[in-house]
C-alpha positions as CSV (number, residue, x, y, z in Angstrom):
1,X,22.1,7.5,9.9
2,X,21.0,9.3,7.1
3,X,20.5,7.5,3.7
4,X,20.6,9.9,0.7
5,X,19.3,8.7,-3.0
6,X,19.8,10.8,-6.2
7,X,19.9,15.2,-5.6
8,X,18.5,17.0,-8.6
9,X,20.4,20.4,-9.5
10,X,18.0,22.7,-7.4
11,X,18.9,20.8,-4.4
12,X,22.6,19.7,-2.9
13,X,23.6,17.8,0.3
14,X,27.0,16.7,0.9
15,X,27.4,13.0,1.2
16,X,27.3,9.7,-1.0
17,X,24.0,10.0,-2.9
18,X,22.7,6.5,-4.8
19,X,21.6,7.8,-8.7
20,X,19.2,5.7,-10.8
21,X,19.5,6.9,-14.4
22,X,17.4,4.8,-16.9
23,X,19.1,1.0,-15.9
24,X,22.4,2.0,-14.8
25,X,23.7,3.0,-11.1
26,X,25.8,5.9,-10.5
27,X,27.8,6.9,-6.7
28,X,28.1,10.4,-6.9
29,X,29.8,12.8,-4.1
30,X,28.5,16.2,-3.6
31,X,30.7,19.3,-1.7
32,X,28.2,21.9,-2.1
33,X,25.7,22.8,0.0
34,X,22.6,24.5,-0.8
35,X,20.1,22.9,1.7
36,X,21.7,21.8,5.0
37,X,20.8,19.2,7.3
38,X,18.9,21.9,9.5
39,X,16.8,22.9,6.8
40,X,15.4,19.3,6.5
41,X,15.0,19.3,9.7
42,X,12.7,22.1,10.1
43,X,10.4,20.7,7.9
44,X,10.7,17.4,9.3
45,X,9.6,18.9,12.1
46,X,6.4,20.3,11.1
47,X,5.5,17.2,10.0
48,X,6.4,15.8,13.1
49,X,3.6,18.0,14.8
50,X,1.2,16.4,12.1
51,X,2.0,13.1,13.1
52,X,1.2,14.1,16.3
53,X,-2.1,15.1,15.5
54,X,-2.9,11.6,14.1
55,X,-1.8,9.9,17.0
56,X,-3.9,11.8,19.6
57,X,-6.8,10.8,17.0
58,X,-5.8,7.0,17.0
59,X,-4.7,7.2,13.5
60,X,-1.1,6.2,13.0
61,X,0.9,8.8,13.6
62,X,2.3,10.0,9.9
63,X,2.8,13.4,9.1
64,X,4.0,15.3,5.5
65,X,4.4,18.8,4.2
66,X,4.8,19.8,0.6
67,X,7.5,22.4,0.3
68,X,8.1,24.7,-2.8
69,X,11.6,25.8,-4.5
70,X,11.3,28.7,-2.3
71,X,11.2,27.3,1.0
72,X,7.6,27.9,1.7
73,X,5.3,25.1,2.6
74,X,2.3,25.0,0.5
75,X,0.5,21.9,2.0
76,X,0.3,19.9,4.7
77,X,-1.3,16.2,5.4
78,X,-1.7,13.5,7.8
79,X,-2.5,10.1,8.2
80,X,-6.3,9.9,8.3
81,X,-7.2,6.9,7.3
82,X,-9.2,5.6,9.9
83,X,-11.3,8.8,10.6
84,X,-12.5,8.8,6.7
85,X,-12.9,5.3,6.3
86,X,-10.7,5.7,3.3
87,X,-7.4,3.5,2.9
88,X,-6.1,6.1,0.2
89,X,-5.9,8.9,2.9
90,X,-1.9,8.9,3.5
91,X,-0.5,12.2,4.3
92,X,1.8,12.3,1.2
93,X,-1.7,11.8,-0.9
94,X,-3.2,14.8,1.2
95,X,0.0,17.2,0.4
96,X,-0.3,15.9,-3.2
97,X,-3.9,16.8,-3.4
98,X,-3.7,20.0,-1.4
99,X,-0.8,21.1,-3.6
100,X,-2.3,20.6,-6.7
101,X,-4.9,23.0,-6.1
102,X,-2.3,25.4,-4.4
103,X,-0.6,25.2,-7.7
104,X,-3.1,25.0,-10.1
105,X,-1.3,22.4,-11.5
106,X,-1.0,18.4,-11.2
107,X,2.3,18.6,-12.1
108,X,4.0,19.4,-8.9
109,X,7.7,20.3,-10.5
110,X,10.8,21.4,-7.9
111,X,9.1,20.8,-4.4
112,X,10.2,18.7,-1.9
113,X,8.0,16.4,-0.1
114,X,8.8,15.9,3.5
115,X,7.4,12.6,5.4
116,X,7.5,11.1,8.6
117,X,7.7,7.7,7.2
118,X,9.0,6.2,4.4
119,X,6.4,6.1,1.5
120,X,4.3,2.9,0.3
121,X,4.3,1.8,-2.8
122,X,1.0,3.7,-3.5
123,X,2.2,7.1,-2.5
124,X,5.7,6.5,-4.5
125,X,3.7,6.2,-7.2
126,X,1.7,9.3,-7.1
127,X,4.8,11.4,-6.2
128,X,6.2,9.8,-9.1
129,X,2.9,10.8,-11.4
130,X,3.3,14.0,-9.8
131,X,6.9,15.0,-10.4
132,X,7.7,15.9,-7.0
133,X,11.4,16.5,-7.5
134,X,12.7,15.4,-3.8
135,X,11.4,13.2,-1.1
136,X,12.8,13.6,2.3
137,X,11.5,10.8,4.8
138,X,12.7,10.3,8.4
139,X,12.0,6.8,9.8
140,X,11.9,3.3,8.0
141,X,8.7,0.9,6.7
142,X,9.7,-2.1,7.0
143,X,6.4,-3.8,6.3
144,X,5.4,-1.5,3.4
145,X,8.4,0.7,2.8
146,X,8.8,1.0,-1.2
147,X,12.2,3.3,-1.4
148,X,14.5,0.9,0.4
149,X,13.0,-1.1,3.1
150,X,10.0,-3.6,2.3
151,X,11.0,-3.3,-1.5
152,X,12.9,-1.0,-3.5
153,X,10.7,0.1,-6.3
154,X,12.6,3.3,-7.0
155,X,15.3,0.3,-8.7
156,X,12.4,-0.2,-11.2
157,X,13.0,2.9,-14.0
158,X,10.0,5.1,-14.1
159,X,9.0,6.1,-17.6
160,X,8.4,10.1,-16.7
161,X,10.1,11.3,-14.1
162,X,13.4,10.5,-12.3
163,X,12.6,11.1,-8.3
164,X,15.2,12.0,-5.4
165,X,15.1,10.7,-2.1
166,X,16.6,11.1,1.2
167,X,16.1,9.2,4.4
168,X,17.3,9.3,8.0
169,X,15.9,12.7,8.9
170,X,15.0,13.0,12.2
171,X,14.6,9.3,12.3
172,X,14.8,8.0,15.8
173,X,11.8,10.9,17.0
174,X,9.7,9.8,13.8
175,X,10.2,5.7,14.6
176,X,9.4,6.6,18.4
177,X,5.8,8.2,17.7
178,X,5.8,5.0,15.3
179,X,6.2,2.5,18.1
180,X,4.6,4.6,20.8
181,X,1.3,4.1,19.0
182,X,1.5,0.2,18.2
183,X,2.7,-0.4,21.7
184,X,-0.6,1.7,22.9
185,X,-2.9,-0.8,20.5
186,X,-1.2,-3.7,21.8
187,X,-1.8,-2.7,25.4
188,X,-5.3,-2.1,24.6
189,X,-5.9,-4.8,22.9
190,X,-4.7,-7.0,26.3
191,X,-7.0,-5.1,28.5
192,X,-9.8,-5.6,26.5
193,X,-8.4,-9.3,26.9
194,X,-8.6,-9.0,30.0
195,X,-11.8,-6.9,30.7
196,X,-13.7,-10.2,28.3
197,X,-11.8,-13.0,30.4
198,X,-13.3,-11.3,34.1
199,X,-16.8,-11.0,32.3
200,X,-17.0,-14.2,32.0
201,X,-15.6,-15.3,35.1
202,X,-18.1,-13.6,36.8
203,X,-20.8,-15.7,34.9
């Protein structure tokens, strides 16, 4: 299921939209389409390939791409928290940093960020500060998602920027890589416990 929140004028998608304007909530239905589902899926698949790279490097598989108003990918990012030993190295933040260098401006107006996982509170705040126009994500993050799953920070009025969100693009594929990663983690821990037990029994 695709969940869509507030579409700006430069991007319109059919369906029901959740719009947050200052302290009020407005439901609105759009009929014209400028960006179709297949285009969103195209960019999400690029983000998925980045997520897979993280998976094979034993990182939580999350990938992201930043796209400008012309439909060009201007920045890519993937989760590298373990590799860098830096808790801020989320895929979305890497995109913001790389995108700012490409644009020569920290304001990333009229850009769309695609992420395979719902952004956390840290990434959401950074996206708002960077003035990203639209955020499209795949799977929900029930533990840390700051849009709809854990704590809906989007319902808190932001003083500088009204951001737009679309969720559920290739949701099952994105979620499957997350599930696969944590399944492997649990399995490896079980194997480690088994090996340790055998080692103790031998002595």
